[in-house]
Each structure stands twice: as C-alpha cells, then as structure tokens.
ZADRENRO-651536 format. One record per residue: residue number from 1; x, y, z of N, C-alpha, C, O, CB in turn; residue in three letters. Coordinates in steps of 0.1 Angstrom, whole numbers, plus 5000, padded with zeros to 4 digits. Glycine has a CB too. Layout:
BEGIN
SITE    k   n_u   n_v   n_w  ca_u  ca_v  ca_w   c_u   c_v   c_w   o_u   o_v   o_w  cb_u  cb_v  cb_w    r
SITE  NUM     X     Y     Z     X     Y     Z     X     Y     Z     X     Y     Z     X     Y     Z  ALA
...
# end
This chain:
BEGIN
SITE    k   n_u   n_v   n_w  ca_u  ca_v  ca_w   c_u   c_v   c_w   o_u   o_v   o_w  cb_u  cb_v  cb_w    r
SITE    1  1406  0445  5323  1412  0442  5315  1401  0442  5304  1405  0446  5293  1420  0432  5318  MET
SITE    2  1391  0438  5304  1378  0437  5293  1367  0457  5296  1362  0465  5288  1364  0416  5301  ALA
SITE    3  1368  0459  5311  1367  0474  5308  1376  0487  5298  1373  0495  5289  1366  0478  5320  GLY
SITE    4  1387  0484  5306  1396  0488  5297  1394  0490  5278  1393  0501  5272  1406  0478  5300  LEU
SITE    5  1393  0472  5271  1391  0473  5259  1380  0477  5254  1379  0481  5243  1393  0464  5256  VAL
SITE    6  1366  0476  5266  1356  0486  5261  1352  0502  5259  1343  0507  5251  1349  0483  5267  GLN
SITE    7  1363  0509  5270  1367  0522  5270  1371  0521  5261  1369  0530  5254  1373  0528  5279  ALA
SITE    8  1379  0511  5255  1386  0516  5243  1383  0521  5230  1387  0529  5222  1392  0509  5241  ALA
SITE    9  1369  0507  5230  1364  0511  5217  1351  0519  5220  1342  0518  5212  1360  0499  5209  VAL
SITE   10  1351  0529  5230  1339  0540  5229  1349  0550  5230  1344  0558  5223  1326  0540  5242  GLU
SITE   11  1358  0554  5233  1363  0563  5234  1369  0565  5218  1369  0576  5214  1371  0561  5245  GLN
SITE   12  1374  0550  5209  1376  0558  5192  1366  0556  5187  1370  0551  5176  1388  0554  5180  SER
SITE   13  1350  0555  5187  1342  0554  5184  1333  0571  5188  1325  0577  5181  1341  0540  5188  VAL
SITE   14  1337  0574  5201  1333  0590  5199  1340  0603  5192  1337  0615  5189  1332  0596  5212  LEU
SITE   15  1355  0589  5189  1361  0605  5183  1360  0606  5172  1360  0617  5167  1374  0608  5183  ARG
SITE   16  1359  0596  5165  1356  0594  5153  1343  0600  5150  1341  0607  5140  1357  0580  5150  VAL
SITE   17  1331  0597  5160  1320  0602  5156  1314  0618  5159  1304  0625  5157  1312  0593  5161  ALA
SITE   18  1328  0621  5167  1329  0636  5166  1336  0642  5152  1330  0650  5145  1339  0642  5180  LYS
SITE   19  1347  0637  5149  1351  0640  5136  1343  0642  5126  1344  0652  5119  1359  0631  5131  GLN
SITE   20  1331  0632  5123  1327  0632  5114  1315  0639  5114  1313  0644  5103  1327  0622  5111  LEU
SITE   21  1309  0642  5121  1297  0657  5131  1308  0669  5126  1303  0680  5124  1296  0657  5157  GLU
SITE   22  1317  0669  5125  1320  0688  5122  1324  0686  5105  1323  0696  5097  1339  0697  5134  ASP
SITE   23  1326  0678  5103  1323  0670  5088  1309  0677  5083  1308  0687  5076  1320  0650  5090  GLN
SITE   24  1301  0668  5087  1287  0671  5084  1282  0689  5086  1274  0696  5079  1278  0660  5097  LEU
SITE   25  1288  0693  5095  1283  0705  5100  1290  0719  5092  1286  0730  5092  1284  0706  5117  ASP
SITE   26  1303  0714  5085  1311  0722  5077  1300  0721  5060  1298  0730  5052  1330  0715  5077  SER
SITE   27  1296  0709  5058  1294  0706  5046  1280  0710  5043  1275  0711  5032  1297  0693  5044  GLN
SITE   28  1272  0712  5057  1259  0723  5058  1258  0736  5054  1252  0741  5045  1256  0726  5072  LEU
SITE   29  1270  0743  5064  1273  0755  5060  1273  0758  5049  1268  0768  5045  1281  0759  5064  HIS
SITE   30  1283  0748  5039  1288  0752  5026  1276  0748  5021  1279  0744  5010  1301  0746  5020  ALA
SITE   31  1264  0748  5023  1254  0740  5010  1244  0743  5014  1238  0735  5022  1254  0724  5006  LEU
SITE   32  1238  0758  5009  1224  0760  5009  1213  0759  5007  1203  0765  5013  1223  0765  5008  ASP
SITE   33  1212  0753  5000  1202  0744  4991  1198  0730  4986  1194  0724  4976  1203  0749  4982  ASN
SITE   34  1204  0728  5006  1199  0709  5007  1184  0709  5009  1177  0716  5017  1207  0698  5022  LEU
SITE   35  1179  0697  4998  1169  0693  5003  1165  0680  5018  1172  0676  5027  1164  0691  4991  GLY
SITE   36  1151  0678  5013  1154  0666  5028  1159  0652  5018  1171  0651  5022  1135  0659  5040  ASP
SITE   37  1158  0646  5010  1162  0640  5005  1182  0637  5007  1188  0627  5011  1156  0644  4995  ASP
SITE   38  1187  0654  5002  1201  0652  5002  1204  0652  5019  1215  0648  5023  1209  0664  4992  ASP
SITE   39  1193  0658  5028  1200  0659  5044  1197  0638  5045  1204  0629  5047  1188  0674  5061  LEU
SITE   40  1190  0638  5044  1188  0624  5046  1198  0612  5042  1202  0603  5049  1177  0621  5039  GLU
SITE   41  1204  0615  5027  1216  0607  5021  1225  0608  5032  1230  0598  5037  1222  0612  5007  ARG
SITE   42  1228  0624  5035  1238  0626  5044  1235  0618  5057  1244  0610  5058  1239  0639  5047  ILE
SITE   43  1230  0618  5062  1227  0609  5078  1229  0593  5077  1234  0586  5085  1210  0610  5084  ARG
SITE   44  1224  0589  5063  1225  0574  5063  1235  0572  5061  1239  0562  5066  1218  0567  5055  GLN
SITE   45  1247  0581  5053  1261  0580  5050  1269  0581  5065  1275  0571  5071  1266  0592  5039  ARG
SITE   46  1267  0593  5070  1271  0593  5081  1269  0581  5089  1280  0576  5091  1266  0602  5087  ARG
SITE   47  1254  0573  5095  1253  0562  5102  1262  0548  5097  1268  0541  5106  1240  0561  5102  ILE
SITE   48  1262  0544  5085  1270  0535  5078  1285  0536  5079  1292  0526  5080  1267  0536  5067  ALA
SITE   49  1290  0547  5078  1304  0551  5081  1307  0547  5099  1315  0539  5101  1307  0570  5077  ASP
SITE   50  1301  0553  5108  1302  0548  5123  1295  0534  5125  1294  0530  5137  1294  0561  5133  LEU
SITE   51  1290  0527  5116  1288  0515  5117  1301  0501  5111  1303  0489  5114  1275  0517  5109  ARG
SITE   52  1305  0513  5099  1319  0505  5099  1332  0507  5107  1341  0500  5109  1323  0507  5087  GLN
SITE   53  1328  0519  5111  1335  0517  5124  1342  0514  5135  1353  0514  5140  1335  0518  5125  GLN
SITE   54  1329  0509  5139  1332  0499  5149  1332  0488  5149  1334  0480  5158  1327  0499  5157  GLN
SITE   55  1327  0486  5136  1331  0467  5131  1350  0473  5129  1357  0463  5127  1318  0458  5107  GLU
SITE   56  1354  0480  5129  1369  0477  5123  1373  0481  5139  1385  0479  5142  1377  0488  5107  LYS
SITE   57  1365  0485  5147  1371  0488  5157  1373  0471  5164  1384  0465  5164  1362  0501  5166  SER
SITE   58  1360  0465  5169  1362  0452  5172  1373  0445  5165  1380  0438  5172  1351  0446  5170  ARG
SITE   59  1376  0445  5152  1383  0434  5143  1396  0441  5155  1401  0438  5165  1383  0434  5120  GLU
SITE   60  1397  0450  5147  1413  0458  5157  1417  0454  5172  1428  0450  5176  1410  0477  5160  TRP
SITE   61  1406  0454  5179  1408  0447  5192  1416  0430  5191  1426  0426  5196  1392  0447  5200  LEU
SITE   62  1405  0424  5182  1404  0411  5182  1417  0407  5180  1421  0397  5185  1395  0405  5173  ALA
SITE   63  1426  0417  5172  1441  0414  5165  1451  0420  5179  1463  0419  5177  1443  0424  5146  ARG
SITE   64  1446  0427  5192  1451  0431  5205  1462  0441  5202  1474  0443  5205  1456  0419  5215  GLY
SITE   65  1447  0448  5193  1454  0465  5194  1447  0468  5209  1440  0462  5217  1447  0479  5178  HIS
SITE   66  1451  0481  5206  1442  0486  5220  1450  0487  5238  1447  0494  5248  1429  0471  5222  GLY
SITE   67  1463  0476  5233  1469  0474  5240  1484  0478  5239  1484  0486  5230  1466  0465  5242  GLU
SITE   68  1498  0476  5244  1509  0470  5237  1516  0463  5246  1521  0464  5257  1518  0480  5231  VAL
SITE   69  1514  0455  5236  1514  0439  5237  1531  0433  5241  1541  0440  5238  1508  0432  5221  GLY
SITE   70  1532  0427  5245  1548  0420  5248  1552  0408  5242  1546  0397  5243  1550  0416  5263  GLU
SITE   71  1565  0412  5235  1567  0400  5223  1576  0397  5235  1579  0406  5243  1574  0401  5203  ILE
SITE   72  1579  0378  5237  1588  0376  5244  1599  0369  5239  1610  0369  5244  1583  0371  5253  HIS
SITE   73  1594  0362  5228  1603  0357  5217  1606  0360  5201  1595  0361  5195  1599  0346  5216  GLU
SITE   74  1615  0363  5194  1620  0371  5185  1607  0363  5171  1602  0369  5162  1641  0368  5184  GLU
SITE   75  1606  0351  5173  1601  0345  5166  1586  0356  5161  1582  0362  5151  1601  0330  5174  LYS
SITE   76  1580  0354  5178  1563  0363  5177  1565  0374  5174  1556  0382  5177  1553  0365  5189  ALA
SITE   77  1576  0380  5168  1578  0398  5162  1572  0393  5154  1560  0395  5157  1593  0407  5156  PHE
SITE   78  1576  0384  5140  1573  0380  5124  1558  0379  5126  1550  0386  5120  1580  0365  5116  PHE
SITE   79  1555  0368  5138  1531  0365  5139  1530  0378  5145  1519  0382  5141  1520  0349  5154  LYS
SITE   80  1534  0386  5152  1527  0394  5153  1525  0406  5139  1514  0407  5134  1531  0398  5165  GLU
SITE   81  1532  0411  5136  1538  0417  5124  1526  0413  5112  1520  0420  5104  1554  0409  5121  MET
SITE   82  1526  0400  5116  1520  0400  5102  1504  0403  5096  1494  0400  5103  1523  0388  5098  LYS
SITE   83  1503  0408  5083  1484  0409  5079  1484  0425  5086  1475  0432  5083  1469  0392  5090  GLY
SITE   84  1494  0430  5095  1491  0443  5098  1494  0453  5089  1502  0453  5079  1497  0446  5107  GLU
SITE   85  1485  0467  5093  1490  0477  5083  1492  0486  5087  1489  0497  5080  1485  0480  5075  GLU
SITE   86  1497  0486  5100  1508  0501  5107  1512  0489  5123  1503  0484  5130  1493  0525  5115  ARG
SITE   87  1521  0488  5123  1524  0490  5137  1538  0495  5143  1550  0496  5139  1521  0478  5142  MET
SITE   88  1533  0496  5155  1550  0505  5166  1555  0490  5175  1550  0482  5182  1544  0523  5185  VAL
SITE   89  1568  0494  5169  1575  0485  5182  1587  0489  5187  1598  0490  5182  1579  0471  5178  ALA
SITE   90  1582  0494  5204  1591  0494  5212  1606  0485  5213  1604  0473  5211  1583  0492  5220  HIS
SITE   91  1618  0489  5216  1627  0479  5215  1636  0490  5228  1644  0499  5226  1634  0476  5196  PHE
SITE   92  1631  0483  5239  1636  0486  5249  1645  0478  5259  1650  0466  5256  1628  0489  5252  TYR
SITE   93  1648  0484  5271  1658  0478  5285  1648  0483  5291  1639  0489  5286  1676  0485  5290  ARG
SITE   94  1649  0479  5305  1648  0484  5319  1661  0496  5320  1674  0495  5320  1650  0470  5332  ASP
SITE   95  1654  0506  5320  1659  0520  5323  1648  0529  5316  1641  0527  5307  1674  0524  5318  SER
SITE   96  1650  0544  5327  1641  0554  5329  1639  0560  5313  1628  0566  5311  1647  0566  5340  TRP
SITE   97  1648  0560  5304  1644  0567  5292  1633  0552  5282  1626  0554  5272  1663  0573  5282  PRO
SITE   98  1633  0540  5289  1623  0533  5279  1612  0536  5291  1601  0541  5286  1626  0514  5273  CYS
SITE   99  1611  0534  5303  1598  0535  5308  1594  0549  5306  1582  0551  5310  1596  0531  5324  LYS
SITE  100  1599  0559  5301  1590  0571  5296  1583  0566  5283  1572  0562  5286  1599  0585  5293  VAL
SITE  101  1585  0565  5272  1584  0554  5260  1572  0550  5263  1562  0556  5259  1595  0540  5260  MET
SITE  102  1571  0538  5272  1557  0529  5276  1549  0536  5283  1538  0531  5287  1559  0517  5286  ASP
SITE  103  1551  0550  5285  1541  0553  5292  1533  0563  5278  1521  0563  5277  1546  0561  5307  LYS
SITE  104  1542  0570  5270  1536  0573  5258  1529  0563  5254  1516  0563  5255  1545  0575  5249  HIS
SITE  105  1536  0553  5249  1527  0544  5239  1512  0533  5245  1503  0526  5240  1539  0532  5232  ILE
SITE  106  1516  0540  5263  1506  0533  5263  1492  0540  5266  1481  0537  5271  1508  0523  5272  GLY
SITE  107  1498  0551  5261  1484  0562  5262  1478  0564  5247  1467  0567  5244  1489  0581  5268  ILE
SITE  108  1490  0560  5235  1485  0560  5222  1480  0548  5216  1471  0545  5208  1492  0564  5215  LEU
SITE  109  1487  0541  5222  1478  0527  5219  1462  0527  5220  1454  0521  5211  1482  0517  5231  CYS
SITE  110  1458  0534  5231  1443  0536  5231  1434  0538  5224  1422  0534  5221  1441  0542  5236  ARG
SITE  111  1446  0553  5220  1434  0562  5217  1440  0562  5197  1438  0573  5191  1435  0582  5228  GLN
SITE  112  1445  0550  5190  1450  0549  5175  1445  0536  5175  1454  0529  5169  1467  0551  5172  HIS
SITE  113  1434  0527  5179  1432  0514  5177  1437  0509  5162  1440  0498  5159  1416  0512  5180  LEU
SITE  114  1437  0518  5154  1439  0516  5140  1454  0509  5140  1457  0503  5129  1437  0531  5132  GLU
SITE  115  1465  0510  5151  1477  0508  5150  1483  0500  5162  1486  0506  5172  1483  0520  5149  THR
SITE  116  1484  0488  5162  1488  0480  5168  1504  0484  5171  1513  0487  5163  1483  0467  5161  LYS
SITE  117  1505  0482  5186  1514  0485  5197  1522  0473  5202  1516  0465  5208  1507  0492  5208  PHE
SITE  118  1536  0471  5200  1544  0461  5205  1554  0463  5210  1560  0473  5205  1548  0453  5198  VAL
SITE  119  1560  0456  5224  1578  0458  5230  1583  0449  5229  1576  0438  5230  1583  0462  5244  ARG
SITE  120  1593  0448  5228  1604  0437  5232  1614  0444  5237  1618  0456  5235  1610  0429  5219  ILE
SITE  121  1620  0436  5246  1635  0434  5254  1648  0434  5241  1651  0425  5234  1634  0416  5264  ASN
SITE  122  1652  0443  5241  1663  0442  5232  1673  0431  5233  1678  0422  5225  1670  0453  5231  ALA
SITE  123  1676  0433  5245  1687  0421  5251  1686  0410  5250  1695  0402  5249  1690  0419  5264  GLU
SITE  124  1673  0407  5249  1666  0392  5249  1665  0390  5235  1667  0378  5232  1651  0390  5256  LYS
SITE  125  1663  0399  5223  1665  0396  5209  1674  0404  5198  1672  0414  5191  1652  0394  5205  ALA
SITE  126  1685  0393  5200  1696  0399  5196  1696  0396  5180  1703  0404  5173  1706  0393  5204  PRO
SITE  127  1691  0387  5174  1687  0387  5159  1682  0397  5155  1688  0402  5146  1680  0378  5154  TYR
SITE  128  1670  0403  5159  1662  0415  5154  1670  0428  5156  1672  0436  5147  1648  0416  5162  LEU
SITE  129  1673  0427  5168  1689  0442  5169  1694  0444  5156  1692  0453  5148  1706  0437  5179  THR
SITE  130  1701  0433  5155  1710  0429  5147  1705  0437  5130  1709  0446  5123  1710  0411  5150  ASP
SITE  131  1693  0424  5127  1685  0429  5115  1680  0444  5114  1683  0451  5104  1671  0421  5114  LYS
SITE  132  1672  0448  5126  1669  0462  5122  1679  0473  5126  1677  0484  5123  1656  0466  5129  LEU
SITE  133  1691  0467  5133  1703  0475  5135  1697  0491  5143  1699  0503  5141  1709  0478  5118  LYS
SITE  134  1690  0482  5155  1688  0489  5163  1702  0492  5173  1711  0483  5172  1675  0483  5168  ILE
SITE  135  1703  0506  5183  1717  0507  5185  1716  0513  5193  1724  0512  5203  1725  0512  5176  TRP
SITE  136  1702  0522  5193  1702  0529  5207  1690  0528  5217  1679  0531  5211  1703  0543  5205  MET
SITE  137  1688  0524  5230  1672  0524  5236  1672  0540  5240  1681  0547  5243  1667  0512  5250  LEU
SITE  138  1657  0540  5238  1644  0534  5238  1642  0539  5221  1640  0551  5217  1631  0541  5252  PRO
SITE  139  1646  0524  5212  1639  0529  5194  1626  0527  5195  1622  0523  5205  1643  0520  5179  THR
SITE  140  1617  0530  5182  1606  0527  5179  1606  0527  5166  1608  0536  5158  1597  0534  5184  LEU
SITE  141  1602  0508  5163  1607  0508  5148  1592  0509  5142  1582  0503  5147  1617  0493  5142  ALA
SITE  142  1590  0517  5129  1578  0519  5127  1572  0519  5113  1572  0529  5105  1577  0529  5133  LEU
SITE  143  1567  0506  5112  1559  0495  5103  1548  0497  5098  1537  0500  5104  1556  0485  5109  ILE
SITE  144  1550  0496  5082  1537  0499  5077  1535  0483  5063  1544  0480  5054  1538  0521  5070  LYS
SITE  145  1525  0479  5065  1527  0464  5054  1536  0455  5057  1540  0447  5049  1531  0467  5040  ALA
SITE  146  1539  0456  5069  1553  0444  5077  1565  0450  5070  1574  0443  5066  1553  0424  5071  GLU
SITE  147  1566  0463  5068  1584  0466  5060  1585  0481  5073  1576  0489  5074  1584  0473  5035  LYS
SITE  148  1595  0481  5080  1602  0490  5086  1601  0500  5074  1605  0496  5063  1617  0485  5091  VAL
SITE  149  1596  0513  5077  1595  0519  5072  1603  0534  5080  1605  0541  5069  1583  0516  5069  VAL
SITE  150  1606  0539  5086  1611  0547  5100  1613  0540  5111  1609  0529  5113  1601  0557  5105  ASP
SITE  151  1621  0550  5121  1623  0548  5132  1629  0562  5137  1636  0571  5132  1630  0537  5133  TYR
SITE  152  1623  0557  5152  1622  0571  5161  1631  0567  5176  1625  0562  5186  1604  0577  5165  VAL
SITE  153  1648  0570  5173  1658  0566  5178  1659  0576  5188  1661  0588  5185  1669  0566  5169  VAL
SITE  154  1658  0572  5203  1659  0581  5218  1649  0594  5215  1638  0594  5210  1677  0587  5222  GLY
SITE  155  1655  0605  5221  1644  0612  5226  1646  0631  5214  1640  0641  5215  1648  0613  5248  PHE
SITE  156  1659  0626  5202  1660  0638  5202  1651  0641  5188  1652  0652  5183  1675  0643  5204  ASP
SITE  157  1643  0633  5183  1636  0641  5172  1622  0645  5182  1613  0652  5178  1632  0631  5156  ALA
SITE  158  1622  0641  5196  1612  0644  5203  1617  0655  5216  1615  0653  5228  1605  0630  5208  LEU
SITE  159  1624  0667  5211  1627  0678  5219  1640  0673  5225  1644  0682  5232  1616  0683  5230  GLY
SITE  160  1648  0661  5227  1655  0658  5231  1663  0656  5251  1674  0655  5257  1658  0663  5222  GLY
SITE  161  1650  0657  5252  1647  0653  5270  1636  0643  5267  1631  0639  5256  1640  0667  5284  ALA
SITE  162  1631  0640  5285  1622  0629  5285  1610  0633  5291  1602  0626  5296  1628  0617  5291  ASP
SITE  163  1611  0650  5289  1599  0657  5295  1585  0663  5282  1575  0672  5282  1608  0671  5303  ASP
SITE  164  1591  0652  5272  1583  0655  5262  1566  0651  5257  1561  0640  5261  1591  0651  5253  PHE
SITE  165  1561  0659  5250  1541  0655  5258  1542  0643  5250  1552  0641  5243  1521  0667  5253  SER
SITE  166  1527  0633  5251  1523  0623  5244  1520  0629  5228  1518  0622  5217  1510  0616  5253  THR
SITE  167  1519  0640  5230  1513  0649  5214  1526  0648  5204  1525  0644  5193  1508  0671  5217  ASP
SITE  168  1536  0651  5210  1546  0653  5200  1549  0641  5197  1549  0639  5185  1558  0659  5205  VAL
SITE  169  1551  0627  5206  1550  0613  5197  1539  0614  5187  1541  0612  5175  1546  0599  5206  LEU
SITE  170  1525  0617  5192  1517  0614  5183  1520  0623  5170  1516  0621  5158  1503  0615  5190  ALA
SITE  171  1524  0630  5172  1529  0639  5158  1541  0631  5146  1541  0629  5134  1538  0655  5165  ASP
SITE  172  1548  0628  5156  1558  0623  5151  1555  0609  5140  1562  0606  5130  1566  0621  5162  ARG
SITE  173  1541  0599  5149  1539  0587  5145  1533  0592  5134  1534  0585  5124  1533  0578  5153  LEU
SITE  174  1525  0604  5134  1513  0607  5120  1519  0611  5113  1514  0612  5102  1501  0615  5119  ALA
SITE  175  1533  0617  5115  1543  0621  5101  1548  0609  5095  1550  0609  5083  1557  0632  5106  ALA
SITE  176  1551  0599  5101  1552  0585  5095  1543  0577  5085  1546  0568  5077  1551  0578  5105  ALA
SITE  177  1529  0585  5089  1515  0573  5089  1515  0563  5096  1510  0553  5090  1511  0566  5078  ASP
SITE  178  1519  0562  5109  1517  0552  5115  1508  0549  5120  1505  0537  5122  1523  0550  5119  VAL
SITE  179  1500  0566  5127  1488  0563  5130  1478  0574  5122  1483  0580  5112  1487  0562  5147  ILE
SITE  180  1471  0576  5125  1463  0583  5113  1458  0597  5121  1448  0596  5129  1448  0573  5107  LYS
SITE  181  1464  0608  5120  1466  0623  5127  1451  0623  5132  1443  0616  5125  1471  0638  5115  PRO
SITE  182  1448  0630  5144  1436  0635  5147  1434  0649  5147  1437  0656  5157  1433  0631  5158  ASP
SITE  183  1429  0652  5140  1423  0669  5134  1417  0674  5143  1420  0686  5143  1412  0670  5121  ALA
SITE  184  1408  0672  5152  1406  0676  5159  1415  0682  5171  1414  0693  5176  1400  0671  5160  ALA
SITE  185  1426  0669  5177  1435  0675  5187  1448  0685  5175  1451  0696  5179  1443  0659  5199  ALA
SITE  186  1450  0682  5170  1459  0686  5163  1451  0705  5160  1460  0713  5158  1462  0674  5150  ALA
SITE  187  1440  0709  5160  1431  0723  5160  1437  0727  5174  1443  0738  5175  1413  0721  5160  ALA
SITE  188  1436  0722  5182  1437  0723  5198  1449  0725  5207  1452  0733  5216  1432  0713  5203  ALA
SITE  189  1456  0712  5202  1474  0721  5200  1483  0732  5198  1492  0739  5203  1480  0717  5193  ARG
SITE  190  1470  0730  5177  1477  0749  5175  1473  0762  5181  1480  0773  5180  1475  0754  5161  ALA
SITE  191  1461  0760  5187  1455  0768  5195  1464  0772  5207  1465  0784  5209  1444  0763  5199  ALA
SITE  192  1470  0765  5213  1478  0766  5220  1494  0773  5223  1504  0773  5215  1477  0757  5220  LYS
SITE  193  1494  0777  5229  1514  0789  5233  1520  0776  5233  1516  0766  5239  1519  0801  5255  PRO
SITE  194  1534  0778  5223  1544  0766  5225  1551  0763  5237  1555  0773  5244  1554  0768  5216  ALA
SITE  195  1552  0753  5241  1556  0754  5253  1576  0746  5252  1579  0735  5247  1542  0746  5264  ARG
SITE  196  1585  0757  5260  1594  0754  5264  1599  0743  5266  1595  0740  5278  1594  0758  5269  ASN
SITE  197  1608  0733  5260  1609  0720  5268  1627  0719  5276  1639  0719  5273  1606  0703  5255  THR
SITE  198  1621  0719  5287  1632  0719  5298  1641  0704  5303  1633  0695  5301  1625  0724  5312  ILE
SITE  199  1646  0702  5305  1651  0691  5308  1644  0691  5321  1644  0702  5326  1666  0691  5307  ARG
SITE  200  1636  0682  5329  1635  0684  5344  1649  0676  5347  1657  0671  5339  1619  0676  5352  SER
SITE  201  1648  0678  5366  1659  0675  5375  1666  0658  5375  1678  0655  5376  1651  0677  5390  GLY
SITE  202  1656  0648  5372  1655  0634  5372  1664  0633  5364  1675  0629  5366  1643  0628  5369  ILE
SITE  203  1654  0639  5350  1666  0637  5337  1681  0641  5339  1690  0632  5337  1661  0647  5324  TYR
SITE  204  1685  0654  5343  1692  0659  5337  1706  0661  5345  1717  0667  5343  1684  0670  5333  SER
SITE  205  1699  0651  5358  1710  0649  5365  1718  0632  5364  1724  0626  5373  1705  0654  5380  ALA
SITE  206  1716  0627  5351  1719  0616  5350  1730  0619  5336  1737  0611  5330  1706  0607  5348  ARG
SITE  207  1729  0635  5334  1742  0637  5323  1733  0642  5313  1721  0642  5314  1752  0623  5318  GLY
SITE  208  1740  0645  5301  1736  0656  5288  1728  0645  5280  1719  0650  5273  1752  0663  5278  GLU
SITE  209  1730  0631  5280  1719  0623  5277  1720  0609  5283  1730  0602  5284  1717  0622  5263  SER
SITE  210  1704  0606  5288  1705  0591  5297  1701  0581  5286  1701  0569  5289  1693  0591  5313  ASP
SITE  211  1696  0585  5273  1699  0573  5262  1710  0562  5267  1720  0564  5274  1704  0580  5247  GLU
SITE  212  1705  0553  5261  1710  0536  5261  1718  0537  5246  1712  0539  5236  1693  0521  5261  ASP
SITE  213  1731  0536  5248  1735  0540  5229  1740  0525  5230  1746  0521  5220  1751  0556  5222  SER
SITE  214  1740  0514  5243  1744  0503  5241  1735  0496  5245  1724  0502  5246  1755  0501  5246  ASP
SITE  215  1736  0482  5249  1725  0475  5251  1728  0470  5265  1719  0467  5273  1723  0464  5241  PHE
SITE  216  1744  0470  5268  1750  0464  5285  1754  0479  5293  1753  0491  5290  1770  0451  5282  GLY
SITE  217  1758  0474  5302  1761  0487  5312  1778  0487  5314  1783  0488  5325  1753  0485  5329  ASP
SITE  218  1785  0486  5304  1801  0491  5301  1804  0506  5309  1815  0511  5308  1804  0493  5283  GLU
# end
C-alpha cells in the first residue's frame, strides 16, 4: 500500500511539473526580451509552485485521497465528506456495471489526488439512497464543498455501454468540476480519431440495458 501511495504522489507531482514546464516554454517563446533576472524569477516561481503542489499532495493522501475508500456505515459518509473540496461517491451493488465503474474510478483516484473517491453499498445505505434520490446503480454522486452538485447515473452519459474509456468518465467529471482537467491528456485525446462505441459481448448478452434500476433482484 505504501508503494502505491508513493507512486501516486510521484505521478501527481510529475504531471504538475510537466504542465508547468509546458507553460514556461510557452512563456519563453512568447517573450523575446527576457533578461537574466526575469528568467530567475520564473524559475523560482516554478520551484515554489512545485513545492506547494507536493505539500498539497501529502495533505490529500493523509485525508484518504489516492484510493477508493469503502464506507461501511451511513454516518461515516458525512465524516468522509466533511472539509472536502471535491468528492466522488460511487453508490454500488454487487453487479457487473458497478464493477466496471469501480475499475475506472480506481484509475482516476490515483491520477487526481485533488479529489476524494469513495464507494458505498447502496443496499446497506437506505437513508442515503433515499435522501440523495439514488434510483439506478451504478450512480456517482458528484460533491463540491460538501454539497451534491451533479450525478452520473448509469452509463447513458458515458456512451450507453460498458466499454467506455476512463478518459470519457474523466471528461464527464471534469465538466462538473469535481476533478481538475488534465490539459496534456485532453490534447492527446483530441489528436486521436474518434472511436465508435459498441456494446461488448458480455454487455449485449445481458440485454439492452444491464444497469440496475432498483436495488433488488425482483
């Protein structure tokens, strides 16, 4: 676990460093008359930004960011949410669509340390599911400053099938401002040809929609 946490910190810091380096390169190309003092100020500001980001990453990890935390009781949900600027809560049950969602948020939680990711079994949280009007699984509750601002309900907003990419979910979460957009990744995706979304065999064999519209097996 310690190795995964350290790797998450290193990946986050390297990603921020690359973005800052790209910004610096852009500034250097735009400004032709920089003197030595100007260059030194830019370098010092960059170093300060990196140190600040590193400290912030350590703080986030101490608060449980960088992994998908399991919430075992409803009261713990509010404790986990307290003081968080951004949080994504996966309401799930033991089903294939929820496992697909788990796979993607498991990737994103390591890429976006700024956001806390948690999961809670909807069947064991009747108060929360009623209060938040959770009616289909999987559902992601998107939370900012301790308030639910949006939902990702099933896979409809992600292409309608279970073969969507993690990037598609990342774009949806970034649009709701619950993760910070990765400019470099977005540019790389824009350069790729569009991919048609088709239902995989395991998904289509289950019918037109395998998402759970209720929490029982009736």
